[in-house]
C-alpha positions as CSV (number, residue, x, y, z in Angstrom):
1,X,0.0,0.0,0.0
2,X,2.8,2.4,0.9
3,X,4.7,1.7,-2.4
4,X,1.4,2.2,-4.4
5,X,0.9,5.5,-2.6
6,X,4.4,6.7,-3.4
7,X,4.0,5.7,-7.1
8,X,0.7,7.6,-7.3
9,X,2.3,10.7,-5.7
10,X,5.2,10.6,-8.1
11,X,2.8,10.3,-11.1
12,X,0.7,13.2,-9.7
13,X,3.6,15.5,-9.2
14,X,4.9,14.7,-12.7
15,X,1.6,15.4,-14.3
16,X,1.2,18.7,-12.4
17,X,4.6,19.9,-13.7
18,X,3.7,18.9,-17.2
19,X,0.6,21.1,-17.1
20,X,-1.8,18.2,-17.4
21,X,-1.6,18.1,-21.2
22,X,-3.7,15.0,-21.4
23,X,-7.1,15.2,-19.8
24,X,-8.9,11.9,-19.3
25,X,-12.5,11.6,-20.2
26,X,-13.6,11.1,-16.6
27,X,-12.4,14.6,-15.7
28,X,-15.7,15.8,-17.0
29,X,-17.5,14.2,-14.0
30,X,-15.8,16.7,-11.7
31,X,-18.3,19.5,-10.7
32,X,-17.3,22.2,-8.2
33,X,-20.9,23.2,-7.8
34,X,-21.6,20.1,-5.7
35,X,-18.9,20.9,-3.2
36,X,-19.1,22.8,0.1
37,X,-16.0,24.8,0.9
38,X,-14.3,24.3,4.3
39,X,-14.6,26.7,7.2
40,X,-12.2,27.1,10.2
41,X,-12.8,24.4,12.8
42,X,-14.9,22.2,10.6
43,X,-14.2,18.6,9.9
44,X,-14.5,16.9,6.5
45,X,-16.1,13.5,6.4
46,X,-14.2,11.5,3.7
47,X,-16.4,9.6,1.3
48,X,-13.7,7.0,0.6
49,X,-10.0,6.3,1.1
50,X,-8.0,9.5,1.4
51,X,-4.2,9.8,1.7
52,X,-2.4,13.1,2.5
53,X,1.3,13.0,2.1
54,X,3.9,15.6,1.2
55,X,1.2,18.2,0.5
56,X,-0.6,15.9,-2.0
57,X,-4.2,14.7,-1.4
58,X,-5.1,11.4,-3.1
59,X,-8.7,10.3,-3.1
60,X,-11.0,8.1,-5.1
61,X,-13.4,10.9,-5.8
62,X,-12.6,14.6,-6.7
63,X,-15.1,16.2,-4.3
64,X,-13.5,14.5,-1.3
65,X,-10.0,15.4,-2.4
66,X,-10.8,19.1,-2.9
67,X,-12.6,19.3,0.4
68,X,-9.8,17.6,2.4
69,X,-7.2,19.8,0.7
70,X,-9.1,22.9,1.4
71,X,-9.6,22.0,5.0
72,X,-5.9,21.3,5.4
73,X,-5.1,24.8,4.1
74,X,-7.6,26.4,6.4
75,X,-6.5,24.5,9.4
76,X,-2.9,25.7,8.8
77,X,-4.2,29.3,8.8
78,X,-1.6,30.2,6.2
79,X,-1.6,30.8,2.5
80,X,-0.5,27.8,0.4
81,X,-1.0,25.4,-2.4
82,X,-2.0,21.8,-2.3
83,X,-2.0,19.2,-5.1
84,X,-5.1,17.1,-5.6
85,X,-4.4,13.7,-7.2
86,X,-7.5,11.8,-8.4
87,X,-8.3,9.3,-11.1
88,X,-9.1,12.0,-13.6
89,X,-5.8,13.9,-13.2
90,X,-4.2,16.5,-11.1
91,X,-5.6,19.7,-9.7
92,X,-4.0,22.6,-7.8
93,X,-5.8,24.5,-5.0
94,X,-4.3,27.8,-3.8
95,X,-5.5,30.1,-1.0
96,X,-4.6,33.7,-0.3
97,X,-5.6,35.9,2.6
98,X,-5.4,39.5,3.7
99,X,-6.7,41.7,6.6
100,X,-8.6,44.9,6.5
101,X,-9.6,47.7,9.0
102,X,-12.9,49.2,10.0
103,X,-13.4,52.9,10.3
104,X,-16.0,55.5,11.3
105,X,-16.5,56.2,7.6
106,X,-18.3,53.2,6.1
107,X,-16.8,54.0,2.7
108,X,-13.3,53.6,4.1
109,X,-14.2,50.3,5.8
110,X,-15.6,48.9,2.5
111,X,-12.7,50.1,0.4
112,X,-10.3,48.6,2.9
113,X,-12.2,45.3,2.7
114,X,-12.2,45.3,-1.1
115,X,-8.5,46.0,-1.2
116,X,-8.0,43.0,1.0
117,X,-10.0,40.8,-1.3
118,X,-7.9,42.0,-4.2
119,X,-4.7,41.3,-2.3
120,X,-5.8,37.8,-1.3
121,X,-6.8,37.1,-4.9
122,X,-3.4,38.1,-6.2
123,X,-1.7,36.0,-3.5
124,X,-3.8,32.9,-4.4
125,X,-3.0,33.3,-8.1
126,X,0.7,33.8,-7.3
127,X,0.6,30.5,-5.4
128,X,-0.6,28.7,-8.6
129,X,2.1,30.3,-10.8
130,X,4.9,29.7,-8.2
131,X,4.0,26.0,-8.0
132,X,4.0,25.5,-11.7
133,X,6.8,27.8,-12.7
134,X,9.0,28.0,-9.6
135,X,10.6,31.1,-8.0
136,X,13.8,32.9,-8.7
137,X,15.8,33.5,-5.5
138,X,18.8,35.8,-4.7
139,X,20.2,35.9,-1.2
140,X,23.3,37.5,0.4
141,X,24.5,36.9,3.9
142,X,27.4,38.6,5.7
143,X,28.6,38.2,9.3
144,X,31.3,40.4,10.8
145,X,33.0,39.7,14.2
146,X,35.3,42.1,16.0
147,X,37.3,41.9,19.2
148,X,39.4,44.6,20.9
149,X,41.3,43.2,23.9
150,X,43.8,45.1,26.1
151,X,46.2,43.6,28.7
152,X,48.1,45.8,31.2
153,X,50.3,44.9,34.1
154,X,47.3,45.1,36.4
155,X,44.2,44.3,34.4
156,X,42.7,42.7,31.3
157,X,39.6,43.9,29.5
158,X,38.0,43.5,26.1
159,X,35.2,44.5,23.8
160,X,33.5,42.2,21.3
161,X,30.9,42.8,18.7
162,X,29.2,40.7,16.1
163,X,27.2,42.2,13.3
164,X,25.2,40.5,10.5
165,X,23.4,41.6,7.4
166,X,21.2,39.4,5.3
167,X,19.2,40.3,2.2
168,X,17.0,38.1,0.1
169,X,14.7,38.7,-2.8
170,X,12.6,36.1,-4.7
171,X,10.3,36.7,-7.6
172,X,7.6,34.8,-9.4
173,X,6.4,35.5,-12.9
174,X,4.3,33.6,-15.4
175,X,1.0,33.3,-17.3
176,X,-2.0,31.9,-15.7
177,X,-5.2,30.7,-17.3
178,X,-7.9,28.0,-16.8
179,X,-8.4,28.7,-13.1
180,X,-11.7,29.5,-11.3
181,X,-12.7,30.9,-7.9
182,X,-13.5,28.1,-5.5
183,X,-14.3,29.9,-2.3
184,X,-14.4,33.4,-0.7
185,X,-14.7,34.0,3.0
186,X,-15.0,37.2,5.1
187,X,-14.1,36.7,8.8
188,X,-15.7,39.8,10.3
189,X,-14.4,38.9,13.8
190,X,-10.8,38.7,12.7
191,X,-11.3,41.3,10.0
192,X,-9.7,39.2,7.3
193,X,-10.7,37.7,4.0
194,X,-9.6,34.5,2.2
195,X,-9.9,33.6,-1.4
196,X,-9.3,30.1,-2.8
197,X,-8.7,29.5,-6.5
198,X,-8.5,26.1,-8.2
199,X,-7.2,24.7,-11.5
200,X,-8.3,21.2,-12.4
201,X,-8.3,19.1,-15.6
202,X,-11.9,20.0,-16.1
203,X,-11.6,23.7,-15.8
204,X,-8.5,23.8,-18.0
205,X,-10.1,21.5,-20.7
206,X,-13.4,23.3,-20.6
207,X,-12.0,26.8,-20.9
208,X,-9.5,25.8,-23.6
209,X,-12.1,24.0,-25.6
210,X,-14.7,26.7,-25.2
211,X,-12.7,29.7,-26.3
212,X,-13.2,29.2,-30.1
213,X,-16.6,27.6,-30.2
214,X,-19.2,29.3,-32.3
215,X,-22.1,26.8,-32.7
216,X,-25.4,27.7,-31.2
217,X,-26.3,25.0,-28.7
218,X,-28.9,26.7,-26.6
219,X,-31.2,29.8,-26.4
220,X,-29.1,32.8,-25.2
221,X,-31.9,33.7,-22.7
222,X,-31.6,30.2,-21.2
223,X,-27.9,30.9,-20.6
224,X,-28.7,33.9,-18.5
225,X,-31.5,32.1,-16.6
226,X,-29.0,29.4,-15.7
227,X,-26.4,32.0,-14.6
228,X,-28.9,33.9,-12.4
229,X,-30.1,30.6,-10.9
230,X,-26.6,29.6,-10.1
231,X,-25.8,32.9,-8.5
232,X,-28.9,32.8,-6.4
233,X,-28.0,29.3,-5.1
234,X,-24.4,30.2,-4.1
235,X,-22.2,33.1,-3.4
236,X,-21.6,36.1,-5.7
237,X,-17.8,36.5,-5.4
238,X,-16.4,40.0,-5.6
239,X,-13.8,38.9,-8.1
240,X,-12.6,35.9,-10.0
241,X,-14.2,33.5,-12.5
242,X,-16.3,30.4,-12.7
243,X,-17.2,27.6,-15.1
244,X,-20.9,26.6,-15.3
245,X,-22.4,23.8,-17.3
246,X,-25.9,24.5,-18.6
247,X,-28.1,21.8,-16.9
248,X,-30.5,21.6,-19.9
249,X,-28.1,21.6,-22.9
250,X,-24.6,20.7,-21.5
251,X,-23.2,24.0,-22.9
252,X,-20.2,25.3,-21.0
253,X,-20.6,28.9,-19.7
254,X,-17.7,31.0,-18.5
255,X,-18.3,33.7,-16.0
256,X,-16.1,36.6,-14.8
257,X,-16.9,38.5,-11.7
258,X,-16.3,42.1,-10.8
259,X,-17.3,44.3,-8.0
260,X,-17.0,47.9,-6.7
261,X,-18.0,49.7,-3.5
262,X,-21.0,52.0,-3.8
263,X,-19.7,55.0,-1.9
264,X,-22.3,56.6,0.4
265,X,-23.1,60.3,0.3
266,X,-25.9,62.4,1.8
267,X,-26.3,64.4,-1.4
268,X,-28.6,62.4,-3.6
269,X,-27.1,63.7,-6.8
270,X,-23.6,62.8,-5.8
271,X,-24.7,59.5,-4.5
272,X,-26.3,58.7,-7.9
273,X,-23.1,59.5,-9.7
274,X,-21.1,57.4,-7.3
275,X,-23.5,54.5,-7.9
276,X,-23.0,54.9,-11.7
277,X,-19.3,54.9,-11.3
278,X,-19.4,51.8,-9.2
279,X,-21.4,50.1,-12.0
280,X,-18.8,51.0,-14.6
281,X,-16.0,49.8,-12.3
282,X,-17.6,46.5,-11.6
283,X,-18.4,45.9,-15.3
284,X,-14.8,46.6,-16.4
285,X,-13.4,44.3,-13.6
286,X,-15.8,41.6,-14.6
287,X,-14.7,41.8,-18.3
288,X,-11.0,41.7,-17.1
289,X,-11.7,38.6,-14.9
290,X,-13.4,36.8,-17.8
291,X,-10.6,37.7,-20.2
292,X,-8.0,36.6,-17.7
293,X,-9.4,33.1,-17.2
294,X,-10.1,32.7,-21.0
295,X,-6.9,34.0,-22.5
296,X,-4.6,34.1,-19.5
297,X,-3.0,36.9,-17.5
298,X,0.5,37.7,-16.5
299,X,1.1,37.3,-12.8
300,X,4.1,38.9,-11.1
301,X,5.3,38.9,-7.5
302,X,8.5,40.0,-5.9
303,X,9.2,39.7,-2.2
304,X,12.3,40.8,-0.4
305,X,13.6,41.3,3.1
306,X,16.7,42.9,4.7
307,X,17.7,42.1,8.3
308,X,20.6,43.6,10.2
309,X,21.8,42.8,13.7
310,X,24.4,44.1,16.1
311,X,25.4,42.3,19.3
312,X,28.2,43.6,21.5
313,X,29.8,43.4,24.9
314,X,32.0,46.3,26.2
315,X,34.2,46.3,29.3
316,X,36.0,49.6,28.5
317,X,35.8,52.7,26.4
318,X,38.4,54.9,24.9
319,X,38.9,58.3,26.3
320,X,39.3,59.5,22.7
321,X,37.3,57.3,20.4
322,X,39.1,58.8,17.4
323,X,42.6,58.0,18.5
324,X,41.8,54.8,20.3
325,X,45.0,54.9,22.3
326,X,45.1,51.6,24.4
327,X,46.9,53.5,27.2
328,X,44.1,55.9,27.6
329,X,41.0,53.8,28.4
330,X,38.5,53.8,31.1
331,X,37.3,50.5,32.5
332,X,33.6,50.3,32.9
333,X,32.2,49.5,36.4
334,X,29.8,47.1,34.8
335,X,29.8,45.3,31.5
336,X,27.7,47.0,28.8
337,X,25.8,44.7,26.5
338,X,24.0,45.9,23.3
339,X,21.6,44.0,21.1
340,X,19.8,45.6,18.2
341,X,18.0,43.9,15.3
342,X,16.2,45.6,12.4
343,X,14.0,43.8,9.9
344,X,12.4,45.2,6.7
345,X,10.2,43.4,4.2
346,X,8.5,44.3,1.0
347,X,6.0,42.4,-1.2
348,X,4.8,43.5,-4.6
349,X,2.0,41.8,-6.4
350,X,1.0,42.6,-10.0
351,X,-1.2,41.2,-12.8
352,X,-1.7,42.3,-16.4
353,X,-4.7,41.4,-18.4
354,X,-4.8,42.5,-22.0
355,X,-6.7,41.2,-25.1
356,X,-10.0,41.2,-27.0
357,X,-13.1,39.5,-25.6
358,X,-15.1,37.5,-28.1
359,X,-18.4,39.0,-29.3
360,X,-21.6,38.3,-27.4
361,X,-20.2,38.7,-23.9
362,X,-23.2,39.7,-21.8
363,X,-23.2,41.6,-18.5
364,X,-25.6,41.2,-15.6
365,X,-25.3,43.5,-12.6
366,X,-26.6,43.2,-9.1
367,X,-26.6,45.3,-6.0
368,X,-26.0,43.6,-2.6
369,X,-28.9,43.5,-0.2
370,X,-27.3,46.1,2.1
371,X,-26.7,48.4,-0.9
372,X,-23.0,48.7,-0.3
373,X,-21.7,46.5,-3.1
374,X,-22.2,46.6,-6.8
375,X,-21.6,43.2,-8.5
376,X,-21.3,42.4,-12.2
377,X,-21.0,39.0,-13.9
378,X,-19.6,38.9,-17.5
379,X,-20.9,35.8,-19.2
380,X,-19.5,34.1,-22.3
381,X,-21.1,31.1,-24.0
382,X,-20.8,29.8,-27.5
383,X,-24.5,30.5,-28.1
384,X,-24.2,34.1,-27.1
385,X,-21.1,34.6,-29.2
386,X,-22.7,32.9,-32.2
387,X,-25.9,35.1,-31.9
388,X,-23.8,38.2,-31.7
389,X,-21.8,37.3,-34.8
390,X,-25.0,36.5,-36.7
391,X,-26.4,39.9,-35.7
392,X,-23.2,41.6,-36.9
393,X,-23.4,39.8,-40.2
394,X,-27.1,40.9,-40.7
395,X,-26.2,44.5,-39.8
396,X,-23.3,44.4,-42.2
397,X,-25.4,43.0,-45.0
398,X,-28.1,45.7,-44.4
399,X,-25.5,48.4,-44.4
400,X,-24.1,47.1,-47.7
401,X,-27.6,47.1,-49.3
402,X,-28.1,50.7,-48.2
403,X,-24.8,51.9,-49.7
404,X,-25.6,50.2,-53.1
405,X,-29.2,51.7,-53.4
406,X,-29.8,53.9,-56.4
407,X,-32.7,56.3,-57.2
408,X,-35.9,56.7,-55.1
409,X,-36.2,60.5,-55.4
410,X,-39.9,61.6,-55.3
411,X,-40.8,65.3,-54.9
412,X,-44.4,64.4,-54.1
413,X,-43.6,61.6,-51.7
414,X,-45.1,61.4,-48.2
415,X,-43.7,64.1,-46.0
416,X,-45.1,64.0,-42.4
417,X,-44.7,67.3,-40.7
418,X,-42.2,67.5,-37.8
419,X,-42.7,69.2,-34.5
420,X,-43.6,72.9,-35.1
421,X,-44.8,75.6,-32.8
422,X,-43.9,78.0,-30.0
423,X,-41.8,76.5,-27.2
424,X,-41.4,79.5,-24.9
425,X,-44.0,82.1,-23.9
426,X,-43.1,85.8,-24.5
427,X,-43.8,86.5,-20.9
428,X,-41.0,84.1,-19.9
429,X,-38.5,85.8,-22.1
């Protein structure tokens, strides 16, 4: 059993690094919709044999593997990546977290929270890229030790010091596509948010296969009914993407999510303009999220730290520190010890999404029940794209016919009278 487990782990890791080029047919049975994300302190009841070794979860069914992996990451209370090895292939689950602050101004609280969501999302995506591409690391380390010792005919005394300087920088960069948002969680007690993203054989295969499809397989209205129904059953995430299979037709629908804070203001006119701005923000972010998961986005992260430390013991001091004459020293009544450490850290996250969305991408916007969040979902499906292309061809054909038209002048043709009459009263002028 142990050797079989080791073999399965080796195969899983190899497949993960190869990008899962081959996607077995049974990968299509994997459906994230049926799974319930883990929460802190909860326990997952395995539905079959589960093996967790070296950060890899091996299970007979995908739902159990993902649930166990997610629970492990949550219990560790740290960001991280776990590999999910199942019969259908290899999946990667990555979590990112960030904290926010609350303020007297509700706008500031919500903006802090949304910034935390964004940071957590970038951290989760960075985890996927780092696992698949690796990280570039540069480190330097220097330790300097000094001793100044004086012996006289009557006494001995010395000063010692040790200083160290360490600096490291690592970076991650790469393209990421075919991932979806698995879970979002706002812990209002700890004032922190967590986002989990997942990339599985199914999400990668569905998104890659769906990008160029143009055949109409369902009524576009049915697509949006399915999307709305799915959102009502689950959670509307503030950002990320999702893959949905139309229950009636089997058509694959890709969704990108965007959000914005609806800033509050006592002036109705200003509040209305702020709401409009939030709508536009959420729409742009939803389009970018959809484009990122369909065509890929560039993910960048750079982290560095510098740490310096001084530790010394002094038994004497020079009367003139500049000359440092050993015959002119003053012995201290009590040894003087010094310890000082300074630590600095920086982290930079970045992503770049650029490209052209296919025609027919539809937008649906929602306002949260409390009125503070504006959500938008950008929806792409082959049927929507095909309908848009067909409409464009009809419009182009009509435009061409109009340009080619000749004749038709009739001086006695119908000529309905347009609006005519006094608009302003003389007394008002």
